[in-house]
C-alpha positions as CSV (number, residue, x, y, z in Angstrom):
1,X,146.5,193.2,150.0
2,X,144.5,193.9,147.3
3,X,141.6,196.6,147.4
4,X,137.9,195.2,149.2
5,X,136.3,194.9,145.7
6,X,138.7,192.4,144.9
7,X,137.7,188.6,144.7
8,X,139.8,186.2,146.3
9,X,140.6,183.1,144.4
10,X,138.6,179.7,145.2
11,X,136.1,181.7,146.7
12,X,132.7,180.4,145.7
13,X,129.0,181.9,145.8
14,X,126.8,180.1,148.5
15,X,123.2,180.3,147.5
16,X,121.0,182.0,149.9
17,X,119.4,180.3,152.9
18,X,116.4,178.3,152.4
19,X,116.2,178.6,148.6
20,X,115.9,175.5,146.3
21,X,119.7,175.7,145.2
22,X,120.8,175.6,148.8
23,X,118.9,172.7,149.8
24,X,120.2,170.8,146.9
25,X,123.6,172.1,147.8
26,X,123.2,171.0,151.4
27,X,121.6,167.2,150.0
28,X,124.5,166.9,147.8
29,X,127.2,167.8,150.5
30,X,125.7,165.3,152.9
31,X,125.3,162.5,150.4
32,X,129.1,162.9,149.7
33,X,129.8,163.1,153.1
34,X,128.3,159.6,153.8
35,X,129.9,158.2,150.7
36,X,133.3,159.2,152.2
37,X,132.6,157.7,155.3
38,X,131.6,154.4,153.9
39,X,134.8,154.6,151.5
40,X,132.7,155.0,148.1
41,X,133.6,157.6,145.8
42,X,130.6,159.4,143.8
43,X,129.6,157.8,140.5
44,X,131.8,154.8,141.0
45,X,130.8,151.1,140.2
46,X,131.0,150.2,143.8
47,X,128.5,152.9,144.7
48,X,126.0,151.9,141.9
49,X,126.4,148.4,143.1
50,X,125.4,149.3,146.8
51,X,122.7,151.4,145.7
52,X,121.5,149.0,143.6
53,X,121.6,146.5,146.5
54,X,120.0,148.8,148.8
55,X,117.2,149.2,146.6
56,X,116.7,145.5,146.3
57,X,116.5,144.9,149.9
58,X,113.9,147.8,149.8
59,X,111.7,146.1,147.5
60,X,111.9,142.8,148.8
61,X,111.1,144.1,152.6
62,X,108.0,146.0,151.1
63,X,107.2,142.8,149.0
64,X,107.2,140.8,152.5
65,X,104.9,143.3,154.2
66,X,102.6,143.0,152.0
67,X,102.5,139.2,151.4
68,X,102.5,139.0,155.2
69,X,99.2,140.8,155.5
């Protein structure tokens, strides 16, 4: 056992609750969890294709809603 002032290996500093850094970290972790559930690794070509397809579907839906009115 080391002294109480000694840092542990692998320990990571966490930002204060409610700070922009903490919100960004939480968003990143959530996004990575969703991608992991779908079997998509962040930054992979598959993730980019899936993202582009979702964006395309959203744009088509918006255009269709505008055309209906």
